[in-house]
N, C-alpha and C positions, 0 to 999 in steps of 0.2 A: 161552818160560816162562810161562806160567798165573797170570794178574792174580786179584783181587775186588778189584770197585771199589764201594765203599762214603762216602757219607754224610750227615749229616743226620738224627747219633742222636737231640739235641734232649734230651740225659738229664738226666729232675728236671723233667721238663714237664707243665703238667699241662691235666686238658681238664676246666673248669668246676669246679674245684676235687676236684679227685680226680686219686692220687698214680698214674704209672705206673710205678713201679718193676719190679714186679710181669709185667709185660708185656714192656717195655724187658730182661729177662733173661732173659724165653721169646728172645725175640727173636737175644738175641747169644750164646742156643743152639747154636739153629738155625743160626745164622753160621756158630760153630764147629765143626759140624756138616758144613753145607757146604762149606765150605775143606776138612778134614779125605776124603771122600767125595770131591769131584773136584782133590784132588791139587795143588792150587791152593802153586805156592812162594814168590810177594810176595804184601801187602794193602796199600794203597792205600785210603786214610779220609780221606776232602777234603770237611774242616770241620764245622763245628759238631757239636760231640762236644757238649757240654753244648748246654743251652738260657738261659742265663746266663751271666755273665765268677765269680760268685761260686756256683760248682755244689757241693750235697749229700756229706755223708762216702757216701751211697749213692749218687749218682752216680761217684763219685771212684772209690767201690768195681767199681761196676762197671765202668764206663774202664780202670782198674786187670788186674782180674781177666781180660779180656780180653786184653788183651797180654798179659799172660803168660801166657794156654794156647796162642792162636792163634803166638803167635811158640814154642810147640814147640820148645823150650827157647834159643832163638837157632839153628836153624836153620830158621827161613822171616822171610824180614823183613817188616817194617811200615813204611810213610810216613805220617806225619800232618802233618795240617798244618791250622793256625786257622782259622775265620769268621768271622762280624763277626760271630755269639754267644759264640764264647768269649773267655775272659781270652790274650792270648799271654805277658803274664809267668807264668801258672798253666802252663802248659804249654809251654814252655820252661825253668822250673828244675829237673823231673831229666830233661832234658833228654842231661846226660852220660853218668846211671846211664844211664839207658834203652840207650842206646846200644853197653854191653855186655851187653843181651840183645837189638843187631840191629833196636831200635826205635830211625829216625828221624824227631825230632819236629821239625813248623818252625811257631813261633810266632808268630815276625818277623820279616820279608825278612829280607838281612844286605846290608850295603854292595854289597860284593863277589861278582855272581853266581855266579861258583864255590860259594858257601858254600850253595847251594843248589841246587849234585847233590850229587845220592849218587846211587853206584857199587852196587849190589845183585848180590852175589852168592851165591852154589847153598854146599851146604853141605863142595862139597872147595877153596872156596874163589877159586876162576872163576867171572871178572864174565859175567856172563847181560844183567842190564837198568840202563840209565843212566835220573835221573827227576831228572828238572826240575821244582823247587817250590814255587809262589810257593801262598805263606797271602795271607788277605782284602786288600791291597793299602787301607790309610786313606788317607783324607783327604788325610794332611802324610805318608805316603810318599811318594804321587808330586808334590805341586805345593805350590809354594809362595804365600801370599795375598799377595794389594799392595792396595793400597787403592782404591778407584776403578775394580776389576775390574769389566764386569756379568756375571750368568747366564753369554755368550755367552761368554764369557774363562776361563769356575771351569769349564763342557765339555771346549773345548779343550783348555785344562792337561792335566786328568782322562783325560781320552782319549788324548792324547799320553803320559802318565806310566804308562797300563794298556799301551800298544803297546809303548814302549822300554824295558816293565820286559823283558818276552814275551820282545821281538827276543835284549837281552843277556841272556837266560834260556837262550835257544835257542844260540848265542854260546856262550859257555860251554859248552852241553851239548854241542856239534859240537867242541870244542876237547878235552874229554873225555876223549870218544870218540876223540878221533885217539890221548892216547893208553894211553887203558886198553887202547884197541884193539892197538895195538902186543904189545900179552902175549903171548904164544905160544901158551897155552889158549884164549886164547877164535878158537873154527871161526869167522870170517866177524864181519861190521858187526853191531853190537850195538842192537838197538828200542831208542829214547830215547821216555821217556813223562812229560808235560806232565802237571801239579797244577795244582788253580786252584779258586778261591772265588770265586768275581764272577755278575753280569747280563750274559748276551749280547742282544745286540735280538734281537726276535724271542720266545726264553723265555716257556714259560709258566708259568700260575702258576695254582693256584685257592683261590678267595673269602675269606681267615680265615686262611688256613695259618699266615699267622705269619711269614710272608714279611721281613725288615724293609728298609726302600731302603737302598743300600749309601752310598748320595748323592745330595745334595739334588735331587730330583725325577726324573729318570729319567738325570741325570748322568750318567756314568760304561757306559750299556750299548756296547758293544764287537760286531761284525763282527767273524764267524768270520775272518777273516783277520785277526785276532790273533797265530790262532798261526802257528807257523812250517812249512810242512812238511816240515822238518826230523822233529819231531814226526810217531814215528807210531803214538800215539794220543794223548788230551788227556780227562782225570781232572775230570771239575769236580763240585763244590755249589754250591748254594745254596739252585737250583729245590727242591722237592720231588718239582714229578711228571717220571716219566721224559725224557729227547727225547733228541732228536742239537738240534747246531748245525747251523745251514743244513747240514740232510741229511744231511752228514755221519755216514754212520758209526762214524766213530774221535775225533769229537769229543763226547765224551758228557754228558747229564748224569744217573745213575743215578736218582733219589729218595730220600726219604729212606725206611722203611722201615717207617716205624706212621704210620698216618693220623691226620696234625697234628691233623685238626678233622671234625664231623662230611658235613662238603661235603666229603670223601673217602673214603670209607668206603663204596664201592663202585671207588675207581679200585684199579691191580693197584700192589703198590709189589714192586719191584726191586730186584736186586742183578747186578752187571755180572761174566762171566767173561766177560775178554780174551786170550786164546790169540796172545801174540808170537814172529812168528817170525824168527828173522834167516832176512840176505838181504835183507830190502826188502821181505817177502813184506804183502798188507792181515792185517791180524790182526783176527786170526774173533769176536766178541764174540755176546754169546748173555745171553740177561735172562735169569734163577732167578725169577719168583715166589716172592715167601717169603708162607708162611702166615697165616690171623692170631689172634691172643691175644688179641686183645677184641672183640666183637662189638661191631661201630657202627652203627644205627639213625636215618633224617632218617627221620620222618611230619610226612607234610603238607599239608591239605585241607581242606576240610570235616570238621563234627564231626561225620556218617558215618564217611567217609575214616578218619580218626582213630580212633575204635574201631570197624570194624574192623582197621583193620594192627594197634591194637593186643590186639588181640583173637585174630590172626596169628599172631603175632610170640610170645606168654605161651606160646599151647601145645606150639612150637618146645623150650622150658623149656631155652631154650638164657643163658648168663648174656648180657644184649644193656644198656649202653647207650644213652642215645635222645635224641634230644630234637624236640621236638613243637612246630608249625609253622599253628599257627591259621589258615587262609586264607577262613574260609566269612562268608556274610553277616553274618546275626547277631551281634548281639556278649553273647559268654559274661563275663560278668563273675566268675563262677567256676570258672572254664579250671582253673585249678591244682589243688582240687579232685576235679573230675571228672576228671581221666586219673591223681587217685592214688587215685582211688576203685579203677580199673581194672589201675592198679598192684600195688599194698597185696599183699605177697604171694607177687607169681609173680617169674619171674627178672632181668625189666624194671627201670632202676632211669633213670627219667626224669631225666637230669640238667640239659637244659634246656627250660622248659612260655616259650609265647609266641602273645601272638596277631598275626599283622602285617598282620592286616586297614587296610584303611588308609595301612600306610605310607610315607610321601615325601608322601601329599595335603597343600597347605595349603592356609590361607584369602585369600582374597581379597579385595582391601576391596570395600563400593559402589558406591562415587566415586574417585575417581585422591586424592582429598583425606584421606580420609580415611584414621586411623592404629589402633591399635593402642589410644592413650591416650581416641577416643573410647568405647571399645564401654565397659560393665559385665563382670561376668563369666558373666551367663546370657548372656550376648549375645556373649561370647566363644563358653562352650558350644553354644549354640546353633549358631553358627557350624561349628563342631567337631564335628557331629553330619551337619550339611547336607555339606559337605565329609565328611566318612567316608560317605554314604548310608543313616544309618540308615532301619534302614523302621521307618513309622509307628506302629505294634503295639509299639514298644519304645521308642521316644521319649516317653511320658508316665513311665515307671519311671526313666528315666535322670536326666531332668530332676529327678526332686522328691529322689534318692538323692543332685542335686549341687548340688538344692539348702543339703538337707539334711548336708551337710558343707560349705556354705559359711556356711552357722550356725553347728556345731558351733565353726568355726575359728575367729570372730569372737565365742562368749561365750568362747573362753579366754583372745580380743587382750582382750578387756569386766572380766576379772578380773585381768591379769597385774599 
């Protein structure tokens, strides 16, 4: 049985105020084409379908339209689990109705693990695959808070709760397997696939990707050994970078299908095609690259480099969203205007223009007992110029501008 493993669509997500529905729609169209071209038998969506718990009508429309088309009138089963960005109640609401279309939705973990084990059948009704699905496990699903407990106590309880949940899920899947396997129509052992939305130890993210911590700090990060060897494949969601867990080809994050930010603009996005073979053979996993549906470009450096790269990008005449990060030594007070002059009436639209020069540089006191209250406004500004190593050629003009700003503010206060 061939499955398509996807996750972390984040429908409704904005990028510096820009809506991404057109991008998401094209991505989902491409996914439908991929499913059909590769004769995919089942689709697994491992959480974070939406970017927030109150998705827009457009985001919901994209979701339900995909389910309708991908299920092919109920001939192709789909399993959906909730991620930490999703509303379990919203996903669970139409679950009984969707089950009639062979779409199985699990927003909230069940009290009985067997209720979270789904048997997927082919169009003839013959069982072909067992899915043990674990939606995002919230703190309250895993432990009972007690007064006086330490951070170490919380971490131990969370990790024990996650391990116990997946262990019970594996036992339930094996029990279901024994029952279903007795069906005369079943030819050989059925593969068992687990689904989860969690952070495994050693997992990689990317800066600014919007991945929310699931628990306080690093609590709840578990190792690859949390997944039973009874699972032939583990389809995971939450991390946006495609990766293996513990270097194991059968424990995988497929990653997000769209770049979540400019930091992911050069990252290859994928869905995973998993060929599950009866008889205990190791599944064959192929990463299918996803095309870019909206060009994102991060340009950073001094002004000459920024100017050169903008000119090069606009010559290509490809609709582009860009972030411009100035890292030069000189202070450019009119950075926004200079960038706009280069990009107006071009195919490149700057969504973010920022000077990162001197970010992270802090002032230090000239004496141990000195405090900020010991300095007046101009002394503070002068220290900032020193901390940022502002060239002498620019200091006089900047200082004069600062004095004019302070005078303007004081005049407004005097007139109030």
